[in-house]
N, C-alpha and C positions, 0 to 999 in steps of 0.2 A: 469857457469856464468862467464862473462868477465868484466874487468874494468881496470882503469889506476890510477896511483898516481904519483905526481911530485917529491917527494924526498924520500930517503931511511932511514929507522930506523931499525937497526939490534941489537938484544939483545941476548946474549949467557948466558945460565945458565947450570950448571952441577948438575945433580941429581943422587944420587946413587940408581939405581934400579937393583935388582938382576935378573938374567935370570932364565928361568924355570928349568934348570938342574944345579947341583953343578959344573959340568965340564965346564960350559960356563958362569961363573960369570963374569960380565962386567958392567961398568958404562954406563948409558944412557946419551949421549950428546944431549942436546936440543938446537936448534937454532930457534928463533922467528924472522921472517923477515916481517916487516910491513911498506913498503915504503909509505911515505906521511901521515902516521897516526899520530894524535896527541899523545903526550906522555901519557896523561890520558887514552886514548882508548887502547893503547898498554898495559898499566898496568892492565886495566880491563880484557883484553883478557888473559893476563898471569895469573892473579889471579883466573880466572874462568875455564880456560882450564884444562881438566882432564889429558892430557898428561903433561903439564907444571907443574902440581901439583901432579904428580904420586907418588913421594916419600912421601909427607905428607898424601896422600890418602892410602898408603900401597899397591900400585899396583906394583908388583914385578915379574910378569911372562909375557912372550911375548904375550900370549892370552889376558891378562888383559890390556896390553898396546895397543894392536890392538883394543880392544873393546872401550877403552878410546878415541882413535883416531877417530873411527867411530862416536861416540857420539859428538865429538868436532865439526864436520862439522856443525851440526844443532845449537850447542851452539854459535859458533863464528858468524855464519850468523845472528842469532837472535840479538846478541849484536850489530852488524853493522846496522841492521834494526832499532834497538832502537835509534841509533845515527844519523839516517838519510841517511845511505849509502844503496841504493837499487840496485846497480849493482856490488856487490863484487865478487872477485874470492878468494876462500879458497883452499889451497893445503896443505895436510899433508902427508909427505913422511917418511916412516920407512925403514931404511937401503937403502934409495934411491928409494924405490918403493911406489907409491901412495897407501895409506891405503885403499881407497875405492875399489881398484882393487885386494886387497889381500883376500884370502879365509881363513876362520877360520879353515879349515881342513888341510891346508898346512902352518901353522904358522912356521917360522924359529925357530931354537933352541935358538937363542939369537937375541935381537934387541938392537943395540948399538947406533944408531943415529936416531934422530927425527928432521925433518925440517918442521916447520910450516910457510907457506908463506901466507900473507894476503894482497891482493890488494883491497883497500876500494872502489875505483871508486869515482865518484863525489858525492857531497851531493845533495839532492833533495829538492825542495820546493813544497808546496801544490798548485796544480792548482785548482781543485774543492775540496771543503771541506764542505760537506752538511750533516746535521743530521736532520731527521724529522720523525714524528712530535715531537715537543718539548713543554713541559708543560709551562704554564705561570710562570714567575719569575725564570725560570731556568737560571743559569749562566754557560755558557760553557767556557772551557779553552781558554785563549787568543791565545795559540799556534795552535789551530785548526781553521785556517783561510787561505784564499787564499794569497799566497806570503810568508807565514811563513815557517820556516824550517820544512820539513816533517819528522816525526818520528812515529814509532809504538806507542810509549808512549803517544803522543798527541792524537792519534786515540783512544787508550784505555781509556784515561781520558775523552774524549768526550762521549764515550759510557757510562762510569760509571756515569758521571754527568747527562747525559740525562735520564738514567734509574732512578737515584736517584731523579731527578726532578719530574718524574711521581709518584714515591713512596711517596714523600713529599706531593703530591696533592691527595693522597688516593688510588692510583692505585698500590696495593701491589704486583701484579704479572707482572708488567712491565718488558719487556725483549728486548734483541736484536732480531729483526726479520730477518734482512739480512744485508750484507755489501758487497760493491764492491770496491776493492782497486786495481787500475791499475797503474803500473809504466811505464811512457813514457820516455824511456831512451834518445831519441834524444833531447827532450826538458828538460831533467833532472827534470821532474815534476811527482808528485804523485797525482792522482785523487782518492778521497775517498768519497763514498756515503753510508750513514748509514741509515737504516730504523729501527725504534723502534716500538714495539707493546705494547701500554700502558695497554691493558686489561681493565676490568671493574673497576669502583670505588667501593671499598669495605668498609664495616664497621666491627668493632671488634665483634667477636662472643663470644665464651667461652674460658676460660683458664682452661685447663685440667692439673691437678697436678699429677706428677709422681715422682718416685725416692724414695730413702731410707731416709726419714726424719721423725723425731718424732714430728714435729710441727703440730698442728691441722690444717686441711685444711681450716677451717673457719677463723682461725687467719691469715693464709697466704693470703687469699682473702681480708681480711680487710686491712692488711698492704699494699698489692700490689695496691689496688685501680684500678683494671683492668677496662679499659674504655669500657665495653660492650655497644654496640649500637652506639658508636661514630665512625666518619669517621676514617679510618686507618691512622696512622701517625707513622713513625719510632721513632720520638722524644718521643711520648707517651709510646711506648713499652720500650724504653730505660729508661724512668723514672720509670716504673714498676720495672725493674731489679734493679735500683739504690735504690729504697725504701727497697727492700728485702735484698740487700747486706748491707745496712746501719744498720740493726739490729745486725750485727756481729754474727748471729746464723749459717749462711750457709758458707761452703767452696766452694760450686758450686751453682750458679744460672744460669740456661740456659733456655731461653724463645725463642722457635723456632716456626715459623708460619707453619701451615699445607701446604702441597703441593697444595691441591685442595680446592678452596673456596666452601662454601655450596651453594645449589641451591637458597637460599634466599638472596645471596649477602653478607653474613657474612663470616668472616675468623676466624677459631679457632686457638688457640696457645697451644703448649705443654710446660709446665713448669716443669723442672727437677731440683731436689735439692739433695744436699748432706750436711750433718750437720758438723759443726766444732766440735772438741772435747769439751765436756761439761764444762770442768774446765781448768783454766789457772792461773798460779802463776808467779808473777814477783817481782823483787827486785830492789832497787835503793840505791845508797850510795853517800853522799856528805860530804866533809871535808872542814872546815874553821879553820883558825889558833886559834881563841879564842872561837869559838862556838862549837868546837869539831866535833864529827862524828854524822851525821844524817842518819838513816837507815829507809827505807820505804819498805813496801811490800803490794801487792794487790793480792787478790784472787777473780777470776771471775767465776761465775757459769751461764752458758748459758741455756736458754730454761728450766727454773726451773719448771714451771707448764705446759709445752708443748704449750705455747702461745708466744714463741720467746722472753720471758723476759730475762733480764740480771741483775743478782744480783752481786754487786761489794762490797767487803769488803776492806777497806783500813786501814792499821795500820802504825804508825810512832813512832820511838823512837829518841829523839833529845838530843843534848848536851852531848853525850857520851864522857867523858874526857874533856869537855869544862869548861869554867869559871862559867857557870850558872848551876842551879840545873837540874837534869834529868827531862824531861817532854815528852809528846807525845800526840797522838790522835788516836781515833778509830772511823771510820765512815762507813756507808753503804748507798748504793743507789740501788733501784730497779726500773729499767726502764720497762715500759709496753707499747710496741708499737702498740698493737691492741685494745686499749680502745677507741680512738677517730678516726679521719680521717686518710687517708693514709700518710699524711706528719706531723702528730702530734703523740705525745705519752705522757703518764702521768708517774709520778715518785714519789716515796717516798724517803726521805732522813733523816738520823739521824746522830748525831755527839755527841761524848763525847771527850772533849779535856782539857788538862791541859797545861798552858803556865807558865813557870817560867823564868822570865827575871830579869835583874838587876834593872829594874824600877817598875815591878809589877808582881804579881802572880794572875792568874785567872783560874777558872774552868768553862767550858762552856758545856751546854747541850742543844741540839736543835732537833726539830722534825718538818718536813714540808712535804707538799703534793703539787705537782705542775704539770704543763703541759709545753710541749716544741713544738714549731713550727719550722720545718726545711724548709727554703725557698730554699736552694740549698746545695750542698756539702760543700760550703764555708761560708754560712750565716745561723744563727739560732737565735732564741730568746726564752726565757723561763721565766715563772713567777710561783711563789709558795706562799703558805701561811702557817704559822706555829708559833711555840713558841720557845723562847730562854730564858734560865735561866743562869745567870752569877753571880758567887761569887768571889769577887776581894779584894786583898790587894794591895794598890797603894799609891801614894804620898798624896792622900786625906784621907787616913785612912784604917783600916783593917776591914775585915768582911763586906764589902759593898755588897749589894744584888741588882740585877737588873732583872726585869721580863718584857719580851716584847712579844707582838704579832707582828710578822714581815711579810713583803710582799716583798721578794727579787725579783728583776727584772734584767734580764741580756740579753745582745745581743752580739754575737761574730761574727766578719767578718774577715775571714782569706784568704788572697790572696797571701800568701807566696808560693814560689816554693818548699820549704821544711819546715816542722815543726821543725826539729831538727838542721838545719844549712842552713838558708835562704840566698840566694844571690840576690834576687830581690822580689819585691812585698811589701805588707803591712799587718798589723794585727791590728785590733781594738777590744777592749773589753770595753764595757760600762755597768756599774752597777748602779742601784738605789735601795735603800732599805728604804721605809718608815717603821718606827717602832713606835708602840703605847705602851706607858708605862703602866704597870699594877702594882697594889699594891704600888702606890705612885711614881713609876718610871716616869721620864720625857719622853715626846714624841718628835720625830724629824724625820730627813731624812738624810741618809748617801749616798753620791755619790762617785763613783770612776771611773776613766778612764785610760786605758793603750793603748797607740798607738805606733806602731813600723813601721819603713820603711827601705827598703833595696835597694841598687843599686850596680851593679857590673861594672858600667862605661864602658860597652861594652867590658869587658875583659874576658867574658865567665866564670866568677866566680873566676878568679885569684886574683882580687883585689875587695874587698867589703867594702862599706861604710854603716854602720848601725846606726840608731838613735832611741831613745826611749823617750817618754814623759809620765809621770804619774801625774795624778791630783786626789786629794781627798778632800772631804769637808763633815763636819757634820753641819747640819743646825737645829736650834731649841734649844736644851738644853744648859745649862751652861757647862763649861769645867768640873766641878766636878759632873755634873748630868748625865753622860753617862758612860757606861762600858768601861774600858780601851782598850778592843779589838776592839771597834769601832773607836778609835782615831788613829792618825798617828804619827809614828816615822820614823826616817831616819838613815841609816847606815847598812852596811852588803851587802851580795852578791846580794840581790834583789833590792837594791836602790843605795847606795854609797859604792863601794869597796874602801878599804883603811881606812875606818872608822869602829869602832867596831859596832856590831849588835845593832840596835835601840839605838845608843848612843846620837842622837839628838832629843830633845823634848822640853818641856816647864818647866823651873825651878819652883818648887812648894814646899814650906815647907821643904827646904833642900833636896828634892828629884827631880825626873824628871817625868812629866806626858806627855802624848801624846798631839799633837796639833789637833785643829779642822779643819785644812787645811794642805795640803801637795802639794809640787811641786817637781818632780824629773826629771832630764834631764841626759841622757847618750848618749855617742857617741863612736863608735868603728871604727877602720880601720883594716881590716883583709886581710892579704896578704899570698898567698900560696908560700911556699918555695919548696915543692915537692907536688906530688899528694895527699900525706897523711898528710903532716905537714904544719901548718900555724902559722904565728906570728900575734899577735893582740896588738894594742895599744889602750888604752881607757881612757876616762875621765868621771867622774860621779859628779853630783851636786844635792844636796837636801836641801830643806828648809821647815820648819813647822811654823805655827802661831797659836796664841790663838783664833783668829777670824775665821769665816767660810770661809774667802777668804784671800789669801796671801797679806800682806801689806808690807810697806817699812821697818818696824821694825822687820820683821820675822827673826828667827834664821836660820842660814844656815851653810853648810860645803861642802867640795868636796874632791875628791880623784882621783888619776890617777895611771896608771901602765902599765905593759906589761903582755902578756899571750902567752901560747903555746897551740895549738890544734893538736890532733892526730886523724885522721879520723878513726872511727870504722864502717864505712859502714852505714847501715840502722839505727843503734843505735845512730848516731850522733857522734860528736867528743869527745874524752877525753879532759877535760878542766883543765888547770892549770893557775891561774891568781895570779900575785904578784902585790900588790898595796900599795901606801903610801898616807897619808893624805896630802892635798894641802892647804885647808882652814879649820878653825874650831879648837876648843880646844879639843885636844885628846892626850893621852900619849900612845896610842896603838902601834905606830910604824908600822913596816912592817906587812901587813896582806896577807895571802895566801888562795886561794880557789881552791878546786879540785872537779870536778863533771863530769857528762856526758851530752853533749849537750851544745850549746852556752849559754852565760849568758842571752841573750834575742834574 
């Protein structure tokens, strides 16, 4: 191949490559000469060339270097085609001799010099750029058009988009039928004509289950919601895989279409599975200056009854070494994904919890049964019905008993780019719980909302602004007619850092009770110092009121401080926050918080 270039770019690099025999040890001197080539193209050639990267590839004999040179002809030409150069000249000389003319039977004992010369030639533009037939609503790449820079990448994208367009229309076996690509050197033009073969429009046939899985096939079919009889759609088969992976039961879910459709126009699929380990144990630790050490542990058992269920036990021990009495919780939840439709599951939940705080002590027992609808990987809603029993000692008296029939409702929408250290997106958590009092207990409604937003200001995550709004309200009963764990306090790591845990409430009888309404605001500025270390500045504000909605006379406080984050990879950052009170009556002084993951 012949070509020309207007200016020279010469790059020398020295790589230590040992010769084939100990008596002929020598360094391989490599020269890459690419006149007229853009620097980015030269760097790509250098990084891809087997000869230029011989040292890092461990190529240390003359025969290996010759083989690398022979493969480089095709590699470099393909790179040039990708960039729109269709009349290049590539020369690779070893010890002054063209590698393509050397024989592997007469390789010299040592190769000391390698000269790679690349003449790119002129760039080409598309003359003819035709692909047919094309399915309705198919969007082809803008770069595949007459007058646009001609590259093999543009051709490949056009073929890929054309085939995908037919597949989206139900033609599962659409493929490239033929292509004609002609380089017209005199005109510096590339003519590309592509013919597609759509094939017949197919419908979904059967899903054949294979692989080493303990999950019952009937349960897999119910969870998958395989669209048998419907028109083929890549999106639908992707949704089947998502539903199965969502259970957390399988380490591998592979759903592949059969090569040949059935005579009746249906297409079968082979579903292959491998199970995750049945059991998983996790631990978590968080430390606050006055609340002491909190330790949590979860134990998960997958596929308990061979129906892809997930049984999760959670245990927590709190206030170890803190100013308050030791307390904790024990809960379990059994998710059953094959009881309802493919995007729904049912669950059982139970909780036994003891809370000992400066303001109240309460023992809580609850049992509920519910259902969950998953709208997407980022949005779900669930509802349940159950009973809760609470025995409390608080500012209104000791030995107070509350008995409820509860209907918890919750929806969560998570559009963050990371659950443990978000740099952009938002998170919304909305909860509503009507509660019906039993045995003389008052009836009402509890509402709670948690909204978070993040932006990196186009810095690629180097500088992040994060904000949070929390709202809570109890509607119906009097302040003294509801269990203290339904009311709202402010202060501590989850609301206002710099203020002691749940230090802000409503003064009652010489003590402090929770409020019927709550508003919390938090803002953070997170800046990376290195790839692993970040500094954080934050300000938190919280207010509670005796009424169901925050009024002008509500109690409020705030705190501010600085934090350090050390990135632990997928676990999120190790967090250290130091905070001081800004507003409010407190004698707590400096507060510190240690945990894993961002504060919000």
